[in-house]
N, C-alpha and C positions, 0 to 999 in steps of 0.2 A: 335547502341543503347547502347553498352557497354561504348563508349566514353561519351555519354550523361549522363548515369547513374553515371559514375565516376565524371564528372564535377559537377553534382548536389550534389553528396555525399561530394565532397570537399567544395562546397559552404556551405552546411549545417554544416559541421564540423569546418569551419574556425574559429568560435568564440564560438559556443555553446559547443564544445568539444576541449580541448587542448590535443593533442597527445604528449606524452613524448618521444622524440627521443634521449635525452642525457643520455642514460643509460650506465653505466660502467659494470654492471653485465650481465650475459648471462642466458638463460633458462637452467636449469639443471633438470635431472630426473634420475630414475633408468634405467638401460639397460635391465632389465628383464620384467617388467610388466608395461610399461609406457602408455598402451592404454586400459587396462582391466577395465571394469566398477567396481566401488566400490574398487578402489585401494588405499592403504594407504602406504605412504613412509615416513621414518624418515631421516632427514638431520642433519648433524653436521658440525660445523666449529669452530676451535680454532684460534682466532685471537689475536696476541700480539699487545698491544698499548703502546707506550712510554709515552703517556699522554692522558687525556680524554678531548676533546674539550667541550666548554660550551654547544654546541648544535650539535647533530648528528641526522639527519633525514634519516630514512630508507624508501625507496620506495620498496614495496613488492607486487609482482604480483603472482597469483597462479591460477592454474586450478585444484581444484576449491576453496577449503577452506583450511585454515591453522591455526595452533596453535603455538605460539612463546614463547620460554623461553630464557632468557639471564642470564648466570651464575646461573642457577637453579631457577631464579625468573620468574613467569608467566608474560608475557608482553601483549600478545594478545590472547583472548579467541574467537575463530572463526573469523578469519580475512577473507578478500576477499568477493567479490560479485559475484553472478551468472553472467555468461558471456552474453554480448550482448548490449553494448551501441549503436552499429550498427553491421550489419552482419560481422562476422569474427573477431571481435575485443573484447577486454576485459577491465577490470578495474584494477587499482592498489591502494593500501593503502599508506598513508604517516603516519609514526609513529615516534615520538620523543623518542629516546632510550638512550640519554646521561646519564640519571640518573641510568641506569642499568649497565653501563660500568665501568671498573676499569683499573687502570694502571697495565700492565702485561698481562697475558693470560685471554681471554674472550671466554666463551663457548656459541656459538649460536646454538640453537636446534630448529628445525621446524618439526612439524608433518603435513603432507599434505594429504588431502582427495580429491581424483579425482573422481568426480561423474561418468564420463565416459559414460554418456548417455544423450540424449536430453530430454527436458521436456517442460511443458507449460510456464516455466519462465527461461529457461536456454538453451543456444546454445552451444553444446559440440564442443570443438576443436579437439577431438580425441586423445589427449595426456595429460598425467599427467605432470605437470611442475611447477617449482618454479623459480622466479627471485627475487634477493635480492640486493639492491644497497643503501648502507648507506654512506652519504657524510657529510662533515663539510665544510661550505663555498665553496661548489663545488668540494672539494678535496675528492677522494674516501677514505673511511675508512675501510669498509667491503663490499665485493661484491661476488656474486655467480659465481663460475667457476669450473673448473675441480679439484681444490684443496679441494673442499668440499667432505665429505664422506656421504654415504647414505646406507640404507638397506630397503628392502621391509618389511613392518610391517605385517608379517603373522599372528600375533595375531588377527588382524582385518580381517573379511571375511563376506560373505553373510550368512544370515540365510537360512534355508529351507523355502519352500513355507508355507503360502502365502506371496507374494511379494507386495510391493507398486504398486498401479495402474499406468498405463502408463503415466499419466499426470505429475507425480512427477519425477524429475531428481535425487532425493535422493534415496538411497537404505536403507534397514534394516542394522543394524550393529550388528554383532556377535563379541564378544571379548573373546578370550581364554587366560586366565591369565597364563596358563602353557607354552605358546609360547612367552610371553612378555619378551623383554630384559630389566631387571630391571635397573632403573637408567640411561637409555640411554640419557636422556635429561639433565643430571646433569654434573657438572665439574668432571673430573677425571675418567669418564667412560672408562673401558678398554676392553669392548666387541668388537666383530668383526663387523666392518662396511666395505663396499666396497667403491670404488670411484664413485662419481657422474659422470654422462655423460652429457656433454654439447650438447644440442639437437637443439638449435636455438638461434639466436641473437634477441635482443629486436626490436620489430617492424615488425618482419617477421613471416611467416607461421610456425607452425599452429596457433600461438597465436595472430597474428595480432598486430595492434596498441594498445597501452595502454592508457586509460583515467583515470585521477585522480578521485578517489572515490568522488562522489558529495554529499554524505550523511554522517552523523556521524558514527563513530564506534559504535558497540552495547553498550547499557547500561547493565552493569553486576550488578545485585542486590545481588550477593553473595549466598553462600549456606545457606539455611534456613530450619528449621524443618517444617513438614507438620502441618496443623491445627489439623488433627486427623488421627490416624492409627488404622485400624481394620482388623482382619483376617476373610476372608469370606470362601466360599466353594472352593474346588479344589486347595488348597494351595495358594489361592490368598490373598494378603494383599492389602487392598484398602486405599490409602493415599489421603486425601482431600487437595486440593490447595485452597488458599484464593479466587480465581476467575479463570476463563479460561485464562491460561497463556502459553507462550512459555517457555518450561523448558527442562533442561537436568537432568535426574534422577541419584541420587547418592545412593550407598549402602556401608555398612560396615558389613561384615559377618565373621563367623568362620565356616569352612567346610572342608570336604575331597575333594580331587581333582576330577574334572569331573562332578560336579553337575551343572545343567543348571538353570539359573534364567532368567525368561522372564520379560521384562519391556515394558509397553505400557500404553495407556491412555483410558479413557472412550470414547474418540473420535476416537479410532483406526479404526472403520468402519464408520467414519463420511461421510455423503453424499452417503451411499451405495457403498463405494469403499474403499479398504484397503489403509491405509496410512502407516507411518513408525513405527517401533518398534525396540527394542534392545534385545540382549541376552548376558548373561555373563556366562562363563564357569569357575568354581572355580578352584583354586589351593589348596594345603594343607595349613591349618592354617588360621590365621587371615589376612584379606585382605580388601581393599576398592577400589572402582571403580566408575567413573562417565562416563556415556555414552555420547559421544560428540555430537551426532546428536539431534537437538531439536525436540520436539514433543509438542503437546498441548492438553489441556483438563481441566476439572474441577477436575479430579482425576487421579492420577498415580497408575497403578496396577502393583505390583510385584508378579509373580508366583514363589514361593520359596518352594523347597522341605522341608518336615517336619524335615529332619535330618540336615538342615542348620540352624545354630544359627544366628539370626539377632541381630547385635550390634547397628546399626544406619541406618536410612533411611532419606534422605534429598532431596531437589531439589534446582536447581539454575535457577532462572528466568533471561533470557536475552531478550532484545527487542530493538526497535528503541529508540534512545536517544532523548526523548522529555518528557515534563512534562504535567500533567493534570492541567494546569493553568486556563482553562475555567471552568465555573460552571453555573448551572441554578437551581433555586428552586422557588416553588410556593406553594399555599395552597392546591393543588391537589396532594396527594401522588403518585397517578398512573403516572402522568406526570413526577414527579421527578424520579421515578424508570425507566421510559421509557428513559429519558435523560441519566441516569446513565448506563443502559445496552447498550445504543447506543454508549456511549463513550468507554466502555470496548470492545465492538465489533469492533469499529474503531481501537483500539490499537492492538488487537490480529491479525488484518489483515494488519499490517505494518511490513515489514522487508527489504529484498532486494528490494522489490517493493510493491506498493499497490497490494493486492491480493483479490480474491473473497472470499477465505476461507483458513485457515491455515493448513487444514488437507488433503482434497481430491485433491486439485490442486495447491495452492500457486501461482496462475496465475494472471497476470496483465490484467484482462479483463477491458477494459476502460469504459464500462458501469458502472461497480462497482466503478472504480477510480473516475468518475465524482462525484458520491454521497459522496465518502470518502473525496476527497479534500475539498468539501464544508463544511463537518463536522469539519475538522481539524482546520479551522479558528476560530471556536467557542468552541473547546474543548481542544486544545493543544497549547503548546508554539511554537514560530515561527520556531524552528528547523524543525518542521514537514513539512514546506512549501517546503523544499528541495526534499522531496520524490516525490511529484507531478511534480516538475520542471524536475527532472530526467526522470519521465515517459513521459512527453511531448516530450522531445528530443528523447527518445527511439522510441516512436510511429512514429514520422516523419522520423527518420533515417532509419526505416525499410520500408518506403514507396516503393512500387513496381515501376518499370519503367513505367508501364501503368497508374500510378497516384493513384491507389487504396491503401488504408491503411487498416490494420487489427490488431486485437489483439486476444489473448494475445501476446505481445512482451516484451522482447526477447523470442523467442521460436524456438525449433528445430524440433518439430513434430506437429505443427499446423499452417495452412496457410490460414484460411478462413476469409473472410470479412463479418461482420455483419453490413450492411449499416446504420441502425438507431443508433446503438451504436457508429459508427464512426462519424455520424453527431452530436450526443450529445457530443462526445469527443472534437471535434475541435471548438465547438460552445460556446454559452453564458454561460452555466453551467460548461463547461470544461475549454478550454484554456483561455477564457476571464476571468472567475472567478479567475482562478489561478493567472493570471497576475495582475488583478485589486486589488484583496483582499490582495495579498502578497506584492504588490508594486514593484515586480520584473518582468518587461516586457522584460528582456534582450533576451529572446528566440524568440521574435516576428519577428525580421528582418530575422532570419535564417530559421524559419519554414514557413514564409509567401509564398515563391514561391511554395512550395509543397502543402500548404493549398489552394492556388488559383487554382492550377492544379486540385486538387481533387474536388473542388466545381464547377468548370466551364468546365472541360473536362470530368471527370468521370460522373458527374450528368448532366442530360439533362432536358429541359423544354418542355412542350407540347404547342400546339397552343394558349392556354389561359395563358401561362406564369407560369403554375404550375409545380412543380417538379414531374417527372415521377417516381413512385416507382421502386426500383431496388431490385432484388433478391440477388445480390451478390453471396456468397457461402452459406449463411444462412440468410433467410429473417426473422430474429428474432426481434420482437418488444417488447416482454415481455414473461414471463412464463404465462400460463393460456390460457383461451379461450376468444372469442369475442374481437379480436384485429383488429381494423380498421386501416390497414396499410396506406391507402390513406391519411386520415386526419393526422395521426401521421407523415408520411413522410414530408408533407408540413410544419407542425409546426416545426419539428426538422431542416429542411432545412432553414426555415426562421430565426431561432435562430442562425444557423451557419453563415448565411449571416450577421446577426446583429453583430456578433463577428468579422467577417472578415472586415466589414466596419470600426469598431473601430480601428482595426489594420492598415488598409489602411490610415486612418486619422492620426494615430500616425506616420506612415512612410511618410506622405505627398505625398501619391500616389493619386493625385486628380482625375485622369482619372478612376482609380479603384473605388474610392468612388462614382463617378457618375454612373458607370456601375452597381455596387452593389445596389445602391439606386434605379435604374430603375427596377432591377429584384424584389426587395422587394416591390416596388409599384405595380408591376404587380400581385404579390401574394395577396397583400392587396385588390386589386380591384376585384379579381376573386375568392377568397377563399370562401366567403359566397355564391356566385352564384353557385359554384360547390357543396358545402357541407352542407349549412344550410337548414334544412327542415322546419323551423318555430318553432321547439321545441328542436332540438338537431343538432349536427354535425354528418353527416354520409356520407360515400362515396356512390355514386350512385349504385355501384355493390356490396356493402357490405350487407350481409344477416343476420348477427348475431344480438345479443342483443346490444342495444346502449352501446358503449364503454365509460366507465368512464374516461379512460386514454385520449381518443381523446378529450373529452370535456375539461379536465384539461389542456391539452397542448394548446388548442385554447386560453384558458384564459392566461396562463403564458407567452405564446409567444406574446401576445398583439393583436392577430388576431381577437379575439372575442371582440366586442365592449360592453360597460357597459349596453346597453339596453337589451342585451341577458342574463345578469347575473341571473335574476329571473328564467328563464327557465332552465339555466344550473345548478343552485342550486338544483332545483327539480330532475334533472337527477342524480346529485351526492348524493342526499338523497336516491335514489332508486337502483343505480347500484354499484355492488361491484365485479369487475372483476380483478382489478390490483393486481399484486404481490407486495411484499414489495418494490421491486425496483422502480416501477412506482407509488406506493402509495404516495411517497414523493411529486410528482407533483400534485396529486389529492388534497392532504392536502394544498399545497401551493396555488392552485387555490382558495380554500375556503378563505384563508387569503386575496388574491388579491381582491376577491369579497366582502371583509369586513364581513366575516362570521366566526369569530374565534370560537364561541360556536359550530357551526356545525363541525369545524375542530376538536375541543376537543372531541365531541361526536363520530366522526369517528375514532379518535385515540383509544378511549376506545373500540369501537366495533371491530376494526381491530386487535389491539394489545393485547386485553384482554386475549385471550387464550395463546398467547406466554408468557406473563408475569405471567401466572398462574403456570408455572413450576418453583417452588421455588429453585430447585437444579441447575438451569441454570443461568449464569451470563451474557450471551450474547444473541443476537437476531438471528433468524433463517432465512434460505433462503426462506422459504415459511411461511404460517400462522400456520403451525403445524410441528410436527416431523415426519420424515420418509415419509410414504405414504400421510400424510396430508400436506406435503411440496411440493416444486417444484424442478425439476432438480436433484433429489437425496436427497434433504432435509438436508443440513448441518445445524448445530446448532450455527454457528458463521459466519454470512454473513454480511459484513459491508454495503452493499447496503440497508439493512433494517433500517439503522439509520437516515433516512431523518428527522424524527421528532426532532432530536437533533438540526439540523440547524434551523428549523422553530421556535422552542421554544425560542431560543436566538435571532434569527433574526427578527421574526415577533411579538411574544408575548412581548418581551422586546424591540423590534424595533431597534436593533443596526445594522446599515448597513453603509459601507463606501460610501462617496460621492466624494472621490478622492483616487488615488492609495495608498494602504497600510494603510488605515484608517488615513491618514494625516488630513483629515476632515471626519466627520461622522455624521450621523443623529440618533436620538433616537425618534422613532415614534411608540409607543406601540399599540398593539391590544390585550388587556387583556380579552375582552369578560366578562364572568361571574367571572373570577378569582378576588380574593380580594387583593392578593399580589403576586408579582413576582420579582425576582432579577436575574441578570446575570453578569458574568465576562468573558471578552475575553482578550486574550493576543495579542499584536501587537508589531511591531518593535519599537514603541515609548513607550511602557509600557502597563499597565493594564487599560482597560476601565471597569468600574463597573457601573451598573444601578440598582437601587432599587425602586420599585413601590408599591404604596398602592392605592386601589380604594375604594371610598365611594360614592355609587350611580353612577352618571355620571362624578364625578370629580376624576381625578387621580393626586396624589402628588408623585413626584419623586425626587431622588437624583442621580446625575451623577458625576463620577470622570473622568476628562479630562486629559490625560497624557501630559507631557511637549511637546511642539512643535506641538500640534494638536488643533483642534477647533471642537466643537460640535454644532449641530443644534437641538433644542428641541422645542416641542410645547409651544406656549405662551397662556396666558389666553384670549387674544383678538382674538384667532382663527388662528393666523399666527405662525411664528417660530422666535426664537431668537437665536443669536450666543453666545456661551460660550467658553472662553479661558481656559488655564491650571488651574486646581484646582478642588475642590469639590463644586458643586452647587446644590441648590434646585430649583425645578420648579413645576408648577401645571397647569392643563388645564382641560377643560370639553370635554368629548367625548360622 
């Protein structure tokens, strides 16, 4: 079995991941505390250069995060990715550093943060380590080895309890300014550093193979003032952010030594579990400090003793490097606000990976990721596509030898399969949407063997050709009650087969296409026989109230024929069981059944309470806060943003008809709306659509990017093709 797993792993990694074996540097660390959780180490190297090449590219690997200065100039603010492109392996960054170098002595300084513990989004190597390898045209310029100096940064340490919950690999950060070696990262520093220890060569344990970072370095928005600052009770200063953001808090104060300043956010106990916070211990005099570990919220809270003089408080937002190039607007302000908060929620749940929430877990649950990746095509610039591509590869590279897949991955302390989430992930809304909408199907050939094994060895069919529900390790279909797992299982399985068949056709696997088609036809022939009651879809052994999710999935999967739409519409008018995660598919089903006004009504009904919280800028895990939510009730959960996708995709009707929007359709479903407009960003440029409705006639304008072609409704009831440029069209609906 080990040989089979190794062979599969090498196959998967042959082109989806390029391991870098041509390293000149070695892994270095401190000899004293290289495996302790929440370890901080400072590294220094003075390198003399006779000249500076035009280009010097540094490959930098770290367990786990690092900050880089060259000749006293900041170069990288929080480099590195959480470990786990595949079990036992890690990532490295590539950074162009020539502009920071000079002829003569060059001071390289690196601050390393070793998480030192597993989490829901990180697989711990068990050792703090740094590898640095700068080359010019393949010739080594600067490399990590035993000539580097280092010291344990005792100024950084753990706080006292409470600590972050077990899902997080990050720790709280206490910084004692009295223990800090002033100027250690600057040229000319004369303080005491010891010698770094070489602990491993590149490509070997405990750090494993290194994979080039597949996503951009973080976007640094710079230090900025808060929107407002007010002092509350118990020495707390409340600082308002412009929106829920990933930030590092900054302070400048004047104080006596030994005063403790706490830093946290209003999301500190988000989802009923402690997340991260910071502490600062003052030295004598005037001083400034920025806590390096990011936290998130709508407000940053500083708990500052009365005898500490505050000179300045700021924040630095960092985040995934993408732009809000997508847009939606209509004459219903509620829908505009819903789209806006959905987009903000999407961005706050992107960093090392797509995550369920940025506070309680930071975990790449793939049920969440499916909704998130769909939203990104309508809200963000194309650089966002890389995050889901990374996630696809991670999910399949962590596949078990028995064929099962699970999330969150990468993970060191969670190993449970949620079968329906996994079907959603590998299927039509997951892998297929990622490849088709982005135009990048490069992952398909490599993940296909594992996908086939999962769908046809792990999953089994009964005598009627229907998928047999599996418990896995957690038979989770959604938060809430009245979940009809039998119907949902077959809908999700059918959609997974639909995606697999597309991949098989792409790879010219004709025998597989025939096999998959046969299974799909069996489900089509027996689905109604098993589940249709004459008024709704229900599993024979299901005893709860009729499940709105099940009806919706029957529609969006295509298993429900149009003659059933009137009955299913009545069910969706009456049943409200779905959480925000599955509500996306309920709303989509209404659009599929050509009921946009019912979809708008349901959005108002379902999201009305959530949007009534004016002090929140993001959407919640459940329909309310805390006990009114699900699963702990975080207030920033991207799976809730499904309406964003639908407002741009269905209301304005923008969908790709070939990979990457090379060709696309504009087929609006405006319902009662009088005007609507949307912009989406593609690899070819911006697509913009503007619509106005008078009675049954809709007049529109569409901008078609260079190299693409649009299909729009024509006045004769058909469709007409439009090439590059801005065009007007009108039709009657």
